[in-house]
N, C-alpha and C positions, 0 to 999 in steps of 0.2 A: 503494500499499499504506499510505503514511503516514495517508491518509484513513481506511482501515479501522481502523488502530490508534488514531487518534484517537477514533473513534466507539465503539471498544471500551472506551477509558478513560472516556468520558462515560456509557456504559451501566453501567459497574461503580460509577462514583461515585453514580449514581443509584438504585442498587438499595436495595430496602427490604423489610421483612417483609411476609407475605401471610397473609390469612385465607382458609380454605376455607369456602364456603357449605355448608349440609347437602344431602345428595343427595335429590333428589325427582324425580318424573316429570315430563317437560318436552315439549312439542310438538316436531315437526321444526323445524330452524332455517330461516330465511328469509333470502333475499338483502338485504344491507344497502343502504339507500339512499345513493348516493354524494353528497357535498357538495363542490363545487369550491372553497368558501371555507375557508380554513384557520382552526382554532379559535383562540379567544383564548389568549395565552400562548405561541403558537408562536414558537421561536427559529430553527429551520431544517427544511428539507424535504430529503429524500434520495430519489434514485431511480436504478434501474439497469434500464433497460427491454429490453435484449437481453444477458443475463448470459453466454451461451455464449461468444462470441468474448472476452469480457472475462476469463472464467476461463481460457481457453486462452492468452491474452497474459500473465496473471499467471504462469502455469506456466512459459512460456518465458523469463520474465525471469531466472531462477535457473539457475546452472550445477550446484549440488549438490542432491542429493534431500533432504538433511537441511534446508537452509535453505528449500527449496521446501515440503516438508511442515509446517514451522513458520509460514511466512508467507502462503502462497497458498491461498485457499479452492478446494477441487475442484469444489464445485456450490453451488446456493442453500442446501440444507439446512445444509451445512458453514459457508458464510458467516454464516448466521443464528446458528448454534452459537457461531461466534467472536465475533460482535458482542454477543449478549445472553444466550446460553444456551439451547439448545432441548433440551426432554427427548427421550431416544433413540427412544421409541416414537412421537413426533410427527415427529422429524426425517426418519424414513424414508419419511414420506407427502409430504414435499415434492418436487415434480418438480425434476429436476436443474438445469433451466435456467428456473425460474419467475422472471419479474421480481420486483423487491423495491422496495419504497417504505418510507420511514421518516419519522418526525417527531421532532424534538427540541423539548419543550416544558415549560412549567412547570404542573404539576398539584397542586393541594392545597398549594401553596407550595413544592413541591420539583421538582427538575429531573428529568424523565422522557424515556425514549426508547422508541418503539413502532416495530415493523417490521410489515410485511403482505406476503402472498403468496397467490396463488390455488392451491388444491389441485385435482388433476384427478380423484381418486377419493374422493369423499365419499358414504357411504351415507346414505339417509333414516332418520329415527327417532332414537331416543336413544342409539344406538351408532354415530355416524357414522365413527369411526376405530376399527378393530380393535386391541385391547390398551390403548385410552385410555379412562379413566374420564371421564364428564362431569358437570357440575352446571348447572342452570339459573341465570339471573340475569345473563348477559352482555348486552351491548348488541344491539339489534334481535332480541330473543327468541333470541339465540344460546346457546351453552354455553361455560362455563368448562371448560378441559381439564386433567386430572390424570394424570400418569404415575407409577403406584405404585413404579416402579423409580428415580424421580427426584424425591423429595418437595420438595427444594430448588430445583428448576428455576424459571426465570422464569415469571411469569404468562402463560397462554395462553388466547385465546379463539377459537372457531370460530363465524363468522356465515355460514350458507351455505357457499360453498367458500372463504370468505376466512379465512385463518389470521392471527391477530394475536398477536405476541409482544412483551411490553414489560417495563419495570422496576417497573411497578405496575399495578393494576387500575384505578385512578383514571386513569392515563394512557390505557390502552386506551379506556375510556369516553370520554374526551375526544377521542381521536384517530380513532377507528374510521371515522366517515363520511367524512372528508377522505382517509384512506388508501385507502378503496374507489374514490375517485376517482383518486388519483395512480398506483396500481398499474395501472390500465387505460390510462394515457398511452403513446401509441406514442413511440418513441425508438431511439436506437442503443446501442452497447456502450461507453457512457460513464457512469461514476458521477458523478452530479451532486449538488452540496450548494448550496442557495440559502438564505442566511441572511435574517433579519429585522432589519434594522439597529437600528432603535430598541430592540427587545427584547434583542438581543444586547449593545448598549451599555449597557443598564441592568443586565443580569445580570453581564456579563464585566467591566465596568470596575473595580468595587471588589474583585473576585477577583483580578485581574491586578495592581492597585496593591498589595495586600497581599503577594502571592507576590514581586514584584520588591522591595519593601521588605526581606522576610524574607531573600531570597537576598543581598542587598546586605549586610544585617547580618551574616550568617554569614561572607560573604568578607572584610568589614572585621575581624571578630574574628579570622579565620585569619591575616590579614596582620598584625595587632597581635601575635599569639603567635609568628609567625615572626621578626618584628623583635626581640621581647623574647629569644628564644632565640638569635640570632646576636649580639645586642648592637650592631648597627649597622644603618644604612640599606641597603637593597639598592642593588647597584652599577648595574644596568641601567635601573632605572625605579622609579617610585612606585606600588605596587599600589593603595593607598588612592585615590590620584587617578584611576587607570584605573577603579576600582570605582564611585566616586561619579559620575564622568562617564558611564558606561553607565547607571547607575540612572536619574540624571537625564534623559537623553535618551529612555531607554525609557518614563519616566513621562509625558514630553512627548507621546510618540506614543500612549500609552494614553488621554491626555485628549482626543485627536482622535477617539476612536471614536464620540462623538454627531454627528460631521460626516459619517459615512457616509450616502450616498444609496442605495447597492446594494453588495452584496457576495456573491460566488458562487465555488465551486471546482468543478473537474473532474478526474477521473483517467481516462485512457484509454491504450490500447497501440497502438503504430504499429510494426509489424514485431517486432524483438526490443528495442524501447525502450518505457518508460514515461514519460509526460508528465502531470506535475500542474500545473495552472494555478490561480492565486487571482487574480481580477479585482475590483477596487473602483472605485466612482465617488463622488466628493465632491459634497456639496451645493454648489450655485452660491454663490459669495461667502462660503464659510465658510474658516476658518484652514487647514483641510486642502486645500481647492481652491487657496488661495494658495500653500501649500508645493508641491503638486503642479505648478502653473504654473511656480514657480521651478526646479523639477527639469527640467521639460520643455525648458528653455531650454539645458540642458547638451549636451554633444557625444555622439557614439555611440562606444561602446568596442569595437565588433566588430573593428576592425582590429588592435588591441593584443592582443585575445583570441586571434584566429586566429594571431598572430605569436609566441606563447609558445613556449619550447622544447618539443619533443616528449616530452622526459622529465621534464616538470614534474608534480610530485605535488600541490601546493597552490597556488593563485594567486587573487589577489583583483585586479580591475580596477575602477577607478573612473573617472568622467567628467570629474574635475577634480583638480588637483594640491592644491588647498586641503584637500580631505578628508584626504589622505596627510600634509599638514604638521600639521594640527590633531591627528591621532592620535599623531604623533611628539612634538609638543610637550606634548601632555597626560600622555603617559606619562613623559616625561623630567622634567618639571616644573622644578625649580630647577636641573637639570644642564646647562640651556642658558641662556646668558647672552644679553644683547640682541644682541651681535654674532652668535652662533651661531645664534640665531633669524631674524636677517636673511639669513645664508648658506643656512639651511635653505629659507626662502622663495624665494631666488634659485634654489636648485637644483632644488626640486620644485614650488614653487607655480605659480599662474597657470592659465591655460586649457589644455584638451588632456587627454587621458585619461593614467592613470598605472597602473602594475602593479606588484606585488610577487609573486614566484614562488619556491617552494621545490622542488627536485627532486634528481635524481641517478640514478646507476646502481650497479652492483656495486663500482665502483672509487672512488666518492667523490660527494660531494653538492655542490650549488650554491644560491646565492641570487642572484636577478636583480631588479634594480629598473629599470624601463623607463618612458620617456616619450614622449609626442608633441610635437613643436614644439621650439623652442630651437635654438641653433646650435652645431655643433661638440661637443666633449667637455668644455668648460668648466664645464657644470652638475655632471659627476661629480667633477671635480677640487675644485670647490667643497663638494660633499658630503663628500668624503674630508678636507677641512681641518677638519671638525667633529670635536672629540675625543671626544664622546659617540657620534657615529655609528662611529668607529673602535672604540670599546669595544664596541658592539653586535656588529659584524662580527666582531671578534676572539673574543667569546664564542661565536659559531656555530661559528667555525673552531677552537675551542679551542687557541688560541695566544695569546702576549702581544700587548696592544694597542701598536702603534707610537706612539712620542712624536710623530714628525713625519708629515705626510701623504705617504702613499706617492706615487711618481712613475709617470706613465704614459708609456711611450716613444712613438715615432712611430707605431707599429701600434696603440696603445691599450692594450698589455699592461703588467702591473706586478704586484709582490708585496705583499701586505698582511702577512704573516708566515711564519716557517718554524719548525717544531719537529721536530727528528730527521728521520725519513724523510718526514714529511707536509709538502707545501708548499701554502699557501693564495695562489692567484693571482688577479688582477684582470684583466678585460679589457673594453674598451669597444668597441661595434660601432654602426655607423650604416646604416640602410638604410630606404629609402621613407619618410623623413621621421620614423622612429621610431629612438630612441637607448636602448641598454640597457647597464647596468654590471653585471657579473657576478663574483661572489666564488665561486671553485671550489677545492675541495680534492681532493688526489690524493696517492698515494704516488709518491715521486720515482723509484723504480724502474719504475713502471707508470703513466705519464701517461695520464689519461683524456681522452677526447674532450671538449673544453670545450663549454659551453652554448651560446656564441655561434656555434659551428660546428655545432650540431645543426640539424636540419630543423625547420621550423615546425609548431605543433601541428596546423594545417588540413591537413598531409599525411597525418595518420592518419585512416582511414575512419571510424571510430567517433567520434572527436573532432569530425571535420568534420560528420558527421550530427547530432550533438548540438548543436553551434553553430548549424547551420542551423534547428534547431527553435525557436530562441528568437526571441522577437518583435523588431520593429524599430520605432522606433530603440532600440538597446540602451543603457541607462543605467549599468548595473552588471553584473558577473559574478563568479561564485565558481566555480573548477575544483577538482575533487578526483579524483585517480586514487590509489586506495587501495594498489595494489601498489607504487606508486613511493615510498610515505611511508617505508617502512623504509630502503630504501637512501638516500633523501635525508636521513634523519635521522643518517647516518654523517658529516654534515658537522660534527657535534659529539660524536659518540660511536661507539665501535668495539664495544660491547657487544651490539648488536642482531644476531640471527641471520636467517636466511632472506633475506639482502640479495640475494645472487646469484640465488636461486630467484625472488624476487619481481621483480628487475629483468628476468627473462627472460618473464614473463608478458606476454600481449598485453594492451594497455590497455583497461580497462573504466571509462570515466569517469562521473563524477557531475557535473551542471552546473546552476547556479542562475543566472538572469539576470532583470533587471527592465526594463521599458519604461514610459514615462509620456508620455501625449499629453493635453494639455488638463487636464481633471479626472479623467482615467481612468489607472488604473496597474495593471500586471499583472506578476506575479512567476510565473516558470516554473522547474519542477524537472524536470530529463530525467535519467533513469536508463538506462544501457545495460545490456546483458545480461551479468550477473556482477558489476555493481558493487556490489550488497549482499553477495554472497558474499565478495568481495575485502575489503569493509569489516570483515566479520566476522572475517576472517583477521587483519587488521590489529590489530582490537581484542583478539583473543585472544593475539597475539605481544606486543603491548605489555603486556597484563596479566601475562604470564610474566615480562617483563623487569622490571616494577615489583615483582612478587612476589620475584624474585631478589635 
């Protein structure tokens, strides 16, 4: 569905004004000659050869009719209408499961999008579609179509039985022959987008660079205003450092766009799951190829991902500890001295996967940091000896930061802090070469089941299927279970409602994972049934809390 949303935004951005040629008599349209070669200026081709199962899969992805009606197209006419806007009198002539092809291209110096479908009921003569006015002058002796009830609809042309709908007539004229070829290609129920790397890099790189710099400038201005209003530096980290680091790293990635040899994306439905894959290949010997080769030498994170607690709400798993150390050091800035930086490297650095997970249930929340490798619980005690780490954990638990490092007993249990009836406990667990330190909050009168005692994520059927859908070897993963976010945020706030209700909902995870082999990288997004519905619920509830 993200692919459809992206194409809708591209189509809207490329929309432009239209001139209507004068009405004249014209001969019957002829079938356009298909051209297998893409026209100059093509940025991407789009195809959906077997739409019926695709639309059925899209509908089954949602639990609520409201979200389904907003997001999922019901048929090919509906899909075209959502993508570029189709006049009602034309839309009803589009067969429900007509294959769709599209082109994104530069026409007359502007970005354009054109889609094509074949109609199965087209009359001969100058009135091929009842209720639709025609004008001559379209490509291959075809007609321009006009719906009197929708004067501002997107430009449309009919050439034989080929319906073309685009953001501009110039784009239709440029794309029609290749679309006549694409729309007849056989395939399955997969939405495919194949990009032209050189054209994409030329067009997209300057746009992305401008956007990234503008976003960073706004974020830095917001941070400066917040600092001025409070009259002091933030306690938990330096937002300016985080923003500038994110900006610079993003710009470095954008600069690698010319190194792409191939780039494609697919969206398909498997049972009650949606899977979106983006695959890129780097040019041999390029800086991007070198970067991918370095990433390919990292370890696999699947084991640590499967071992996450079943009530995790949000988790990030990376292939090496250096990534986590760099992120913490960058955010902390001057709050970490040389000695503390060395301790942080000892606790979390080095080879082996690392994970950070936030989760919870109706009785409390938890934060878990886990690692592969190392010996015993010394790494956890070293981590807790860093004053800034204790400050971060205490802020999450909404209690005073202890001046001394908390002690873990022989079982690995300890207490970070306690305020009133709330207790923030620590627990360390070792299992199968994996070690986890968990901070958990709970009401003293109703102790919650500690995260280390929870079943692993892989024991949940939906989560296990989503993990299995990711490629191998897995270099990073991001896990989101929206219905768990509200109760997990109770680790720092009691204001959120729906905690008990949300914690009782069956899990509907969203999972992102990346694989790298040689000069090829693949990023996969897996959506289970109801994941989008739960995310909508989360955003609505968080918006209500912010408004209050």
